[in-house]
N, C-alpha and C positions, 0 to 999 in steps of 0.2 A: 495889696488889694485893699480896697475901701470897704467899709462894712455896708452891707445892705440893710434896708430898713423896711420893716413891715408893721403896720399898725393893726393891732388886734385888740378888741374888747378894752380899749382905754390904756392899753400898755403898748410901748414901742419896742419891738424886738429887733435887735441888731445882730446880724450874722457876720462873723469875721474869721479869718484864718487864726487858729490856736497859735499861742506862743509858749515857750518853755515855762514862762511864769504861770501858765495855766495848769501845769501838771498836777498840783495837789488838788485843785477842783475837779479836774477830770477823773482822778482816782476816786475821790469822794462820790462823784456822780455814778461811776461803775458800781460801787458798792451799794448804793441807794436804789439803783434802777434794776440791776440784773442779779437774779438769784443764782444763776449758774453761768458758765461760759463767759466769765469776766476777763477783761484784759488786765494785766498786771502793770504795775509801775514801770518796770523796764521795758515792757512792751509798748506802753504808751509813749514813753520817752523816745523810743526808736521810731515810732510813727511819726512824732513831731519833727524828727530830724531827716527822715528819708524823703528824697525827691519822688519817690513812687507812691507816696500817699498825701492826701490832703486832709488835715484834721480841722474841722470847722466848729465854732462854738457860737451858740446863741445866747445873747444876753438880754436882761431887762433891767434897766436902771443899774447897770454895772454888775449884776449878779448872774451867775451862770444858770441858764434856763434849759440848756441841752447841748449836745454835742453829736457830730456825725464824723465818720471816717470813710473816706473814698479811697480805694486803691486802684493803681494804674500799672499796667504792664507795658513794656517798651514795644512800641509798633502794634499794639492792640487797639482794636476799635470799640472794645467793650470796657467800660469802668465797672467797678464793683463797689456797691455801698456795703462796706464791711460791717458797720455798726452805726446805729443811731439811737439815742436815748434822750429822754426829756425827764426833767426833774418832776417828781409827782406833783407838786403844788402848781406846775406850769402846764400840765396836761389839759388839753381842750382850749388852750389859749393861743394857738397858732404857732408854737415853736417848732413842731414837727413839720409843718407845712413850710415855714421858712428855711429850715435846714434841708428839706428835700429839695427845694428850689435852688438853694445855694450849691448842693451837691451836684445837681443836674448842670448848673452853669459851669462848675469846676470841670465836669466831664466834657462839656462842649468845648471849653478852652483847650482841652487836651486833644481835641479832634475826635472824640469818641462818639460813636453813632448810637449806642445805647448804654443804658446802665442796668446792672443786674443786683439782686440781693436775695438773701434767704431770710425767712421768718419762721419762728416757732409756730408749729401747727395750732397751738392753743392761744396765740396772741391775736385775738379777734380785733381789737382796736387798732393794732398796727396793719392787720391785714385790710381792714376797712379803709384806713387812711391811704394805704398804697393803691387800692382800687380806685378810690376818689381822685387820686393824683394821676391817673392814667396808667398804672403798672398793670400788666397782665400775667396771670399765672401760666407758667410753661413747664413746670415739672415738680418733682418731689424727691428729696434725699430721705432715704430710710435711715432711721436711728442716727440722725446727724448731731444732736445735742448731747451734752453730758448726761442728761437724764434719760436718755434713750429715746427720746421722742423724735418725730420726723420734722423736716423743715420744708416748707413750701418755697419754691423758687419763682421769682417774679422779675419781669423785665420791662423797661420802658424805652421806647424808641425816642431818639432826641434829634432836634434840628430837622434837616432836610429829610431824614428817614421817616419822622413823625409826619411831616407835611405830605410826603408821597403817599403814606398809608392813608391819610385822611381824605386824599383827593381821588 
């Protein structure tokens, strides 16, 4: 897969499929971005190797700006955005937008009709980003996270499904 490029505020964000050599940077990003519900090194290593996941990284000038993990089930038409995180110094610079777009393209390539995600009820910035990117809330999981807080469930229709809804 070739890297996709997005120009935002003077920087060039490149999104590509993660490689095994990205593992240390991915672990560090998890530690910096998430206070709870972090993925472990073995878990990230497994995700890098499994065909049912796509791990994407966003880079600016060769440095990790963020990452996203998309999960797929055999013969399922719904992909799951399992995780997305942006390095604190890159917040507001387009990395989340670029990662979301790349995750959606990966889902479309797998013939998925929609992509779903869960987000911590207190994560106002992420909730706003998802809404701006066309995601719609459709549910809530009670006591979903380690801290006992709820998760809001969002979904975005992709490709022909989104076109049909718009017309």
